[in-house]
VODRENZA-54008 format. One record per residue (C-alpha): z, x negated, y negated; residue in three letters. Coordinates in nm, 4 decimals, m for minus. Each point is the difference from the previous one (the first is absolute). Example, Ala and Ser with C-alpha at 12.3 -4.5 7.8 and 13.67 -1.06 7.14 Angstrom:
<recs>
0.7800; m1.2300; 0.4500; ala
m0.0660; m0.1370; m0.3440; ser
</recs>
This chain:
<recs>
15.1368; m9.3299; 8.9968; met
m0.2761; 0.1165; 0.2250; gln
0.2161; 0.2812; 0.1147; gln
0.0648; 0.1091; m0.3537; asn
m0.3671; m0.0218; m0.0816; gly
m0.0941; 0.2083; 0.2921; ser
0.2582; 0.2509; m0.0841; ser
m0.1300; 0.0033; m0.3570; gly
m0.3503; 0.0656; 0.1155; ser
0.1158; 0.2728; 0.2231; asn
0.1872; 0.1543; m0.2861; gly
m0.3047; m0.0007; m0.2174; ser
m0.2084; 0.1474; 0.2782; asp
0.2576; 0.2736; 0.0494; gly
m0.0029; 0.0846; m0.3657; cys
m0.3777; 0.0163; m0.0127; ser
m0.0092; 0.2087; 0.3131; ser
0.2420; 0.2476; m0.1566; arg
m0.2128; 0.0147; m0.3086; glu
m0.3059; 0.0642; 0.2112; arg
0.1835; 0.2702; 0.1841; gln
0.1019; 0.1670; m0.3269; ser
m0.3537; m0.0249; m0.1336; leu
m0.1657; 0.1192; 0.3147; ser
m0.0574; 0.3770; 0.0575; phe
0.2554; 0.1467; 0.2326; ser
m0.1266; 0.3139; 0.1677; pro
0.2074; 0.3155; m0.0614; leu
0.0590; 0.2778; 0.2443; pro
m0.2479; 0.2876; m0.0123; ala
0.2545; 0.2567; m0.1200; ala
0.1022; m0.2274; m0.2891; thr
m0.3614; m0.0483; m0.1086; arg
m0.0631; 0.3745; 0.0034; val
0.3056; 0.0711; m0.2129; arg
m0.0954; m0.2710; m0.2480; arg
m0.3580; 0.1344; m0.0182; phe
0.1261; 0.3492; m0.0734; ile
0.2309; m0.1264; m0.2755; gln
m0.2760; m0.2034; m0.1628; glu
m0.2374; 0.2985; 0.0226; arg
0.2418; 0.2175; m0.1920; arg
0.0303; m0.2488; m0.2870; thr
m0.3617; m0.1192; m0.0254; leu
m0.2982; 0.2170; m0.0982; pro
m0.2221; 0.0945; 0.2880; leu
m0.3342; m0.1759; 0.0044; pro
m0.3212; 0.1990; 0.0200; arg
m0.1642; m0.0485; 0.3338; val
m0.3520; 0.1084; 0.0927; met
m0.0320; 0.0754; 0.3694; val
m0.3439; m0.0105; 0.1557; val
m0.0500; 0.1637; 0.3357; phe
m0.2627; m0.1373; 0.2290; ser
m0.1699; 0.1840; 0.2802; ala
0.1525; m0.0106; 0.3445; ala
m0.1096; m0.2982; 0.2065; gly
m0.0925; m0.2128; m0.3054; asp
0.1839; m0.3293; m0.0110; thr
0.0195; m0.2279; m0.2979; glu
m0.0181; m0.3705; 0.0451; lys
0.2193; m0.2231; m0.2226; pro
m0.3025; m0.1782; m0.1328; gly
m0.1578; 0.3302; m0.1116; asp
0.2758; 0.0947; m0.2420; ala
m0.2121; m0.0546; m0.3121; met
m0.3034; 0.1685; 0.1502; ser
0.2059; 0.3001; 0.1059; ser
0.1461; 0.0372; m0.3502; ser
m0.3502; m0.0127; m0.1470; asp
m0.1198; 0.2616; 0.2446; ser
0.2922; 0.2241; m0.0897; val
m0.0796; m0.0378; m0.3694; glu
m0.3624; 0.0883; 0.0712; asp
0.1116; 0.3076; 0.1866; glu
0.1920; 0.1172; m0.3068; phe
m0.3054; m0.0517; m0.2159; arg
m0.2195; 0.2140; 0.2234; lys
m0.0233; 0.3708; m0.0917; pro
0.1911; 0.2256; 0.2289; ala
m0.2208; 0.1763; 0.2486; ser
0.0683; 0.3702; 0.0496; pro
0.2026; 0.0978; 0.2951; ser
m0.1887; 0.1879; 0.2713; pro
0.2484; 0.2845; m0.0321; ser
m0.0783; 0.0364; m0.3741; leu
m0.3783; 0.0126; 0.0263; thr
m0.1630; 0.3375; m0.0698; leu
m0.1149; 0.1901; 0.2989; ser
m0.3640; 0.0981; 0.0209; thr
0.0473; 0.3763; m0.0718; pro
0.2167; m0.0690; m0.3066; leu
m0.2438; m0.2575; m0.1321; arg
m0.2893; 0.2402; 0.0332; ser
0.1935; 0.2764; m0.1734; ser
0.0469; m0.2179; m0.3042; leu
m0.3729; m0.0439; m0.0393; asn
m0.1504; 0.2733; m0.2162; thr
m0.2658; 0.1854; 0.1920; gln
m0.2161; 0.2844; m0.1208; glu
0.1131; 0.3374; 0.1213; gln
m0.2479; 0.2061; 0.1970; glu
m0.0414; 0.3728; m0.0665; phe
m0.1494; 0.2777; 0.2113; pro
m0.3194; 0.1707; m0.1067; glu
0.1850; 0.3257; m0.0801; val
0.2996; m0.0374; m0.2348; ile
0.2911; 0.2440; m0.0225; ser
0.1711; m0.0080; m0.3395; leu
0.3275; 0.1290; m0.1361; asn
m0.0290; 0.0127; m0.3791; val
0.3358; 0.1076; m0.1397; gly
0.0540; 0.2441; 0.2878; gly
m0.3548; 0.1415; 0.0042; thr
m0.2099; m0.0915; 0.3029; tyr
m0.3631; m0.1096; m0.0130; phe
m0.2480; m0.1281; 0.2568; thr
m0.3062; m0.2017; m0.0902; thr
m0.2176; m0.2833; 0.1208; arg
0.0791; m0.3617; m0.0702; leu
m0.3418; m0.0475; m0.1568; ser
0.0801; 0.2739; m0.2534; thr
0.3076; m0.1859; m0.1245; leu
m0.2008; m0.3223; m0.0224; arg
m0.3013; 0.1523; m0.1768; arg
0.0603; m0.1861; m0.3278; tyr
0.1267; m0.3551; 0.0383; glu
0.1799; m0.0371; m0.3345; asp
0.2385; 0.2900; 0.0594; thr
0.3617; 0.0166; 0.0999; met
m0.0763; 0.1935; 0.3186; leu
m0.2551; m0.2574; 0.1147; ala
0.2522; m0.2770; m0.0581; ala
0.2759; 0.1866; 0.1843; met
m0.2177; 0.0524; 0.3089; phe
m0.1694; m0.3382; m0.0069; ser
0.2481; m0.1341; 0.2559; gly
0.1556; m0.2507; m0.2395; arg
0.2969; 0.2163; m0.0980; his
0.2819; 0.1696; 0.1876; tyr
m0.0002; 0.3810; m0.0140; ile
0.3107; 0.1878; 0.1174; pro
m0.0243; 0.2906; 0.2434; arg
0.1966; 0.3184; 0.0349; asp
0.1728; 0.1167; 0.3171; ala
m0.3275; 0.1407; 0.1383; asp
m0.1962; m0.3194; m0.0612; gly
m0.1883; 0.1171; m0.3093; arg
m0.0637; m0.2560; m0.2733; tyr
0.2301; 0.0866; m0.2882; phe
m0.0951; m0.0099; m0.3704; ile
0.2853; 0.0717; m0.2410; asp
m0.1971; 0.2188; m0.2403; arg
m0.0302; 0.3717; m0.0732; asp
m0.2683; 0.1342; 0.2318; gly
m0.0887; 0.3080; m0.2071; ala
m0.3255; m0.1562; m0.1248; tyr
m0.0654; m0.2542; 0.2753; phe
m0.2441; 0.2437; 0.1613; gly
m0.2160; m0.0194; m0.3149; asp
0.0056; m0.3788; 0.0325; ile
m0.1191; 0.0205; 0.3614; leu
m0.2723; 0.2522; m0.0857; asn
m0.1443; m0.2386; m0.2562; phe
0.0160; m0.2937; 0.2425; leu
m0.1711; 0.2077; 0.2701; arg
m0.2893; 0.1520; m0.1921; glu
0.0519; m0.0535; m0.3737; gly
0.1399; 0.3493; m0.0620; glu
0.1751; 0.0490; m0.3340; leu
0.3030; 0.2278; m0.0517; pro
0.0068; 0.3292; m0.1868; his
0.0448; m0.0161; m0.3756; arg
0.3649; 0.1057; 0.0054; asp
0.0787; m0.2872; 0.2374; arg
m0.1952; m0.2722; m0.1791; val
0.2885; m0.1416; m0.2054; arg
0.2360; m0.0232; 0.2976; ala
m0.2642; m0.1530; 0.2272; val
m0.0830; m0.2473; m0.2758; tyr
0.3604; m0.1242; 0.0038; arg
m0.0134; m0.0398; 0.3777; glu
m0.3293; m0.1873; m0.0265; ala
0.1661; m0.2357; m0.2469; gln
0.2833; m0.0632; 0.2469; tyr
m0.2365; m0.0741; 0.2890; tyr
m0.2335; m0.1971; m0.2323; ala
m0.3140; 0.1906; 0.1029; ile
m0.2405; m0.1039; m0.2749; gly
m0.2997; 0.2150; 0.1004; pro
0.2154; 0.3133; 0.0000; leu
0.1448; m0.0862; m0.3405; leu
m0.3484; m0.0420; m0.1448; asp
m0.1174; 0.3306; 0.1473; ser
0.3018; 0.1926; m0.1303; leu
m0.0386; m0.1416; m0.3510; glu
m0.3506; 0.1467; m0.0185; asp
0.1104; 0.3611; 0.0590; ile
0.2246; 0.2434; m0.1796; gln
0.2725; m0.0077; m0.1077; pro
0.0082; m0.3812; m0.0084; leu
m0.3267; m0.0280; m0.1921; thr
0.1394; 0.2208; m0.2744; gly
0.3219; m0.2018; 0.0090; glu
m0.1954; m0.3177; m0.0722; lys
m0.1655; 0.1634; m0.3020; val
0.3344; 0.1345; m0.1234; arg
0.1640; m0.3397; 0.0424; gln
m0.2748; m0.1623; m0.2067; ala
0.1006; 0.2324; m0.2830; phe
0.3748; m0.0630; 0.0432; leu
m0.0594; m0.3751; m0.0112; asp
m0.0701; 0.0495; m0.3709; leu
0.3692; 0.0882; m0.0338; leu
0.1930; m0.2932; 0.1542; pro
0.3294; 0.1641; m0.0928; tyr
m0.0831; 0.3216; 0.1906; tyr
0.2223; m0.0619; 0.3036; lys
0.2935; m0.1144; m0.2134; asp
m0.0235; 0.3122; m0.2144; asn
m0.0160; 0.2146; 0.3117; leu
0.3231; m0.1555; 0.1244; glu
0.1576; 0.0549; m0.3397; arg
m0.0865; 0.3710; 0.0105; ile
0.1730; 0.0363; 0.3348; val
0.3110; m0.1912; m0.1083; glu
0.0449; 0.1900; m0.3280; ile
m0.0536; 0.3380; 0.1670; ala
0.2499; m0.0821; 0.2753; lys
0.2618; m0.1226; m0.2465; leu
m0.0272; 0.3085; m0.2217; arg
0.0151; 0.2399; 0.2928; ala
0.3126; m0.1705; 0.1346; met
0.1694; m0.0050; m0.3399; gln
m0.0663; 0.3694; m0.0623; lys
0.0470; 0.0996; 0.3660; lys
m0.3339; 0.1772; m0.0352; ala
m0.2771; 0.0857; 0.2430; arg
m0.2677; m0.1453; m0.2265; phe
m0.0394; m0.2387; m0.2930; ala
m0.2394; m0.0040; m0.2964; lys
m0.1651; m0.3019; m0.1588; leu
m0.2246; m0.0562; m0.3007; lys
m0.3035; m0.2119; 0.0831; ile
m0.2679; m0.1129; m0.2384; cys
m0.3498; m0.0447; 0.1414; val
m0.2695; m0.1187; m0.2406; tyr
m0.3396; m0.1567; 0.0529; lys
m0.1045; m0.1235; m0.3459; glu
0.1101; m0.3408; m0.1151; glu
0.0532; 0.1145; m0.3585; met
0.1649; 0.3204; m0.1194; pro
m0.2707; 0.2332; m0.1220; ile
m0.0511; 0.3726; m0.0008; thr
m0.3103; 0.1880; 0.1202; pro
m0.0984; 0.0492; m0.3648; tyr
0.0079; m0.3741; m0.0630; glu
m0.1897; m0.0966; 0.3130; arg
m0.3524; 0.0372; m0.1500; pro
0.0907; m0.2609; m0.2604; leu
0.0027; m0.2683; 0.2697; phe
m0.2793; m0.1108; 0.2293; asn
0.2160; m0.0953; 0.2980; ser
0.3510; 0.0169; 0.1357; leu
0.0724; m0.3561; m0.1101; arg
0.0688; m0.0776; m0.3620; phe
m0.0797; m0.3191; m0.1843; glu
0.3129; m0.0668; m0.2078; arg
0.1964; m0.3033; m0.0992; ser
0.3339; m0.0851; 0.1586; asp
0.1879; 0.1060; m0.3086; ser
m0.1720; 0.3378; 0.0008; glu
0.0539; 0.0427; 0.3742; ala
0.3752; m0.0473; m0.0420; lys
0.0067; 0.3034; m0.2271; leu
m0.1055; 0.2102; 0.2984; phe
0.2540; m0.1399; 0.2450; glu
0.2155; 0.2872; 0.1049; his
0.2121; 0.1109; 0.2964; his
0.0304; 0.3713; 0.0476; cys
0.3424; 0.1451; 0.0633; glu
m0.0593; 0.0733; 0.3679; val
0.1410; m0.1181; 0.3341; asp
m0.3180; m0.1597; 0.1339; val
m0.3347; m0.0780; m0.1602; ser
m0.3418; m0.0552; 0.1612; phe
m0.2970; m0.1446; m0.1876; gly
m0.2306; m0.1005; m0.1436; pro
m0.2988; m0.0723; 0.2253; trp
m0.3756; m0.0188; m0.0210; glu
m0.1776; 0.2002; 0.2689; ala
m0.1823; 0.3274; 0.0534; val
0.3110; 0.1457; 0.1664; ala
0.2040; 0.1928; m0.2543; asp
0.3628; 0.1038; m0.0466; val
m0.0185; 0.2834; 0.2545; tyr
m0.1230; m0.2400; 0.2657; asp
0.3029; m0.2214; m0.0529; leu
0.2325; 0.3003; 0.0068; leu
m0.1498; 0.0962; 0.3357; his
0.0667; m0.3511; 0.1312; cys
0.3644; 0.0141; m0.1080; ile
0.0644; 0.3393; 0.1600; val
m0.1805; m0.0877; 0.3248; ser
0.1775; m0.3351; 0.0367; asp
0.3364; 0.1674; m0.0486; leu
m0.0962; 0.2618; 0.2590; ala
m0.0905; m0.2830; 0.2397; glu
0.3636; m0.1064; m0.0246; arg
0.1228; 0.3533; 0.0649; gly
0.0864; 0.0752; m0.3645; ile
m0.1161; 0.3269; m0.1538; thr
m0.1152; m0.0397; m0.3605; ala
m0.1417; 0.2478; m0.2527; glu
m0.1364; m0.0905; m0.3422; gln
m0.1053; 0.1774; m0.3165; gln
m0.0943; m0.1133; m0.3504; cys
0.2713; 0.0806; m0.2541; ile
m0.1704; m0.1417; m0.3107; gly
m0.0893; m0.3284; m0.1635; val
0.1891; m0.2748; m0.1687; cys
m0.0254; 0.0673; m0.3764; asp
0.1378; m0.3306; m0.1123; lys
m0.1521; m0.1031; m0.3352; his
m0.1363; m0.3511; 0.0090; leu
m0.2002; m0.0846; m0.3126; ile
m0.1989; 0.1936; m0.2562; asn
m0.1480; 0.3009; 0.1777; his
0.0541; m0.1419; 0.3509; tyr
0.2433; 0.1661; 0.2363; tyr
0.0796; m0.0846; 0.3599; cys
m0.1373; 0.3160; 0.1610; lys
0.0594; m0.1262; 0.3571; arg
0.0455; 0.2875; 0.2471; pro
0.3437; 0.0422; 0.1551; ile
0.0515; 0.1640; 0.3380; tyr
0.3131; 0.1401; 0.1535; glu
0.0462; m0.0871; 0.3660; phe
0.2290; 0.2125; 0.2113; lys
0.1225; m0.1826; 0.3109; ile
0.1480; 0.2291; 0.2641; thr
0.2301; m0.1655; 0.2538; trp
0.0715; 0.2874; 0.2362; trp
</recs>
């Protein structure tokens, strides 16, 4: 019986030992583990791994695992410092800083291909001018192949600009208009004021004050040019003729009726004024206006402004408009024939 019991206990121990052996981890050969790792890697998604490199010679103690992870996280939070190779060199950094340009005392200029030489103080005589700003040192000015400062502007009248800056000299009368345009470009206020006080600009200011009474003047001038061009092209002619009405009085009266009224304006009701509304059968009409300047003064303005645009115009009176209005009133506005010659 004891023998059987001992054998039974041995049997149970053998069974439990086998179970322990089956449950215990049996080491596999290295080659087998590598193959199994490769197979599992193909089937399973790859985990994301963050690798942190430490400096050479630094060792991490097992107990410092949490502290090292915190330090790594702090390093990621810190702003990246620029690499020494990416920092600007001293010459490049200084070139980026805007510095005022220095000029010599004597300046050589190239204005549209015309050469000038003047002193720096002459160009800076008036502070609120374009030339003073250009040569203040705050702006870049290009140079030509010979080192002259280049200004992209016609130099035909730049000498007149320099003469005024040097000693206040004004140009000759036939150059006043052109120099005035150049003074506007260079924003030389004192020169503009001086030119406006001499002929022909003084007379132009007086003439313009008269033309301001006719706000439609420029539009009518354009209409004359367009109609004359269209008629000449249609007829293949060298010139074109237009009928233009120019009248000063506000109401249609004749010289015989003028003494009946005390002034050029008439006190009439709106209903009575409508009886005198009339448009003459002409191409363009100018008037009325209230000023000392008369019809011949306006005709002179029209012809001279057309000549300013290179258009030759001749005019002559061909009669009056005899349209009957009411009772003994007739239109009586003078009509002029303009002959526009194109070549």
